[in-house]
N, C-alpha and C positions, 0 to 999 in steps of 0.2 A: 862644768859633766852634767852633757842631758840626759845620763838615765838617771843621775841620783835628785839634780831642782831645776829643773825647768825652769823656774822664776828665778835664776840665778843666769840660766844658760841664756836668759831676752834681754836681761840687764848689761852678758858681758859683749852679744853680739851688737849690739846698738852702738857700742862703745867702739868695739870692732870696726862698723860700716864708715864711720865719725873719722873714721884715721883713712880707712879702703875704699872711700866710697866707687871707687872703680874697679873692684878687684873682684869676680864672677865667682871664684871663692864663699870669697866671705856672703856674698849673695845667696850662693847654694845652700850654706848652712842654716842664716835664715830661716830660709824656706824651708827645710826641715825641721825650725824648732818651732817655726808658729805653725809649721803645717801638728807636731807634736799640740803644741796650745788651745788647738782650734779643738783636736776630739776628745780636750780633757777639760773643755770651758763652758758651760750654755751660756751661760752669760754675754762673752764677749767672743764668743765664737766667730761671729762673720769677723769679725775687727783684726781676727789671728789672717782668721783665710783668707783676707781680701792681702794683709801682707806678705801669706806664703806664697800665694801666687805672681803678687808684682816681685818679688824674692825671683823664685828660680826662673819666672820672662826675662824680667833684666840679666840672672845670668848668660840663660845661654841669648840675649840679643849684642853681652860682649865679649862673647864668646861661643861662637856656634858651633863648633868640632867638638867637643870633650861630649863623651857619650853618656857621660851619669848626668848635664848638666840639663840636656834633654828629658831622661829620662828619669828627671825627680817633678818636671816641666807635664810632664805629659798622667805620669799618677799622680799627683793633683787634678787633673782633667777628668781621669777614669775614676776615683774616688772621691768625688766632692761635689755637694750635689747642686740646681743649679744656684738657690737659693745663693751659696757660699763663695759662687762663682765659678765653678766647675763644665766646663762646656767641652762635651764629648768629639763637636768637630775637629776644633784644637787639638785632644789629645790626638783622633788617626791620625792630624800633619805630621805631628810628632812621631808616631808610627812611621810615617812614613820615609820622613828625614831620617830615622835610624837606620831603615832598612839600607837604606845608600850609600849607608857613613860606614855598616856593617849587616848584613845579611841577617849571621847568626840573632844580634843583640833587636834587628827589625821582627824574627817572625817571635823569639823570645815575649815583645812588645803587646806583639798582638794574639801572642797568649791568653797574657794575663785581662790586657783589653775585653777578649771576650766572658773570660772567666768573672772580671769587674760584672761583664753587662748580665753577669746568670747565665748565661752560650755556654751551659757547659758538654754538649753534645759536638756545639761546635771548636770550643777546642778541645775536649780529647780527641777528633778529627786531624786539627793542626798536631797535639800533643802526639800524634804513631807519627804522618810523618815526617817531624822534626825526633824524632828517636832513631827513626830510616834510617837518616842524613848520619845525625851528629854522635855517631850509634858508641865512642869511643869513649863521648866527655862524657863529664856527670850533671850535665845543666838541663839536660830535657826532662831526667828522668826524674831529676829533684821536685820537678814544675807537678811532673807527670802524678806521685807521691802525695803532693799536699794539695791538686783535683783530687786524688785521692780518699784524704786526710779529711776535709773537707764535708766530703758524699760520707762520711763519716765509713765509711769501708776498711773498715781499721788493715783492715790483714792483706787488703788487694796496695795500702799503702805503702808499708810495713815491708812490702813485697819490692815494692819502687822506688823507696830510698836505700835496700840494700843493694838493687843495682846500681846505685847514683855512687855510697860509697866504692864500689869499685870499680869504677873507674878513676881513669887517668887524669891529674891537674894538670895541665903544666901555663892556663893564664892564671889570671887573676881574678880572674871572677869565676870558673869553673873551680878553682879555692875557695870561694865562699859558697859555691853551691853543696861543695864536697861533702865542708865542712854543717853546716845547715842542715844536711841529709843528715850524718853521724846527730845533729842536737831533736830535727823532727821524728827522728827513731825514735827517743828514748819517751818525747810526749806522745806518739802516734802507740805506743807501746800504755801510756800512760792511760791518756784515754780510751783505749780498748782493752786494756786490764788483760792481753797478748804480748806470747816472747817476752816477758822477763827481762828472761837473764839477755839475751840478746839488748835492750834498750838497757840496763843498766851498764851494763860494756860500749856499750855506741857512746854514753853520758859521761864513761869515764874515761874510753879517750880521746873524748868533745873538751874535757875540763885536761887535759895535761896535753893536747897538743896542736888546740884550734893557735890560731896565729890572731893578731891584735885588730883584726883588718874593717875596715866599715861596711857596717851588712850582715856580720853573724850573729848572732844572737848574744847576750848578757854574759862573761857566765857567772851569775850567782844565782841565773835562772833557772843553768843548768845543777845547779846544786840543787834547786827547790824539786827539776823533775826526779833528777835523784835521786832523795828520797823521797818523794814520793812511789818510786818504782818499789825501795826498798822497805814499805812502810808494808805494801803489797805481797815483798818476799819477806815478810815475816824476822825484818830487825829493823826493829820497832824501836832500839838502845838508839841506833846507829842513825836512824832515820832523827830522829828526837835531836841530836843530837847536833845533828846542818838548821834545823831549823831555830833553835833558840839561837845558833850562831846569824845563821840567814835575818832574822827577828827583828834585832843593832842595824842590816845594813839599813845604806843612803837614799834606796830607792822606796819610796814611802808606800806604793800601789804592792812589790814584794816582804816587805817587812812586816805589812798588815795580814796576807795570805800564808807565812810563813808562824808567827802570833799565833791563830787561828788553826791554822792545821799539828801545831804542837801538842793547841791544850788536846785536841782527837785522841793525841794518844795517851 
């Protein structure tokens, strides 16, 4: 499980690769695992980054049409520094390929690219256009909410995310956007210490309804955010119970934060 033990995930994916050395999905998963390792490991970050980019590149070579492989490759190149193999020109090529495969996905990728380069004004302009064009789905309202959250405009983020969860989700991508909007609405309430009741409702809905899909936030983190809101809502005993349970979680980062939070109550 990538969310609980990355070292174990590395061993597992390397074994899988020996058996499936021409399988694009295995390379894609290896790219994701190595990317996680690179961001969490100072000493061997460059080695993991190289394995990550090589894996995403290989996945695209083996199967050029699946959108998620190109998205994985593009995200690596927009987020990794030059020294770790990041190349903005390759990222731009992937955006163009994504646009040819699916105009909506291409637009999303372009917004994420501008956002990753701190071109917030341009990302915002593209988002306004996208929300107008794709007004009936949650995807771009979710992206707009995340942009506002990053700018610490928590009320504006809350409003965009509220719009996102009111929209129809007919594709898997839109389902992921809608449920991530629920999770992030709760997180925005924690960060801004506002709209507490709505945040609690959103996280409870996320915990009870969110499907098991790639790209969704793990439910234990949603429970942690829920406990954060309960503390703000004077429900400290209920919050402490959640924290103590999460302190035994497999995910080390989550367990550590939960222990720390429990001690403060």
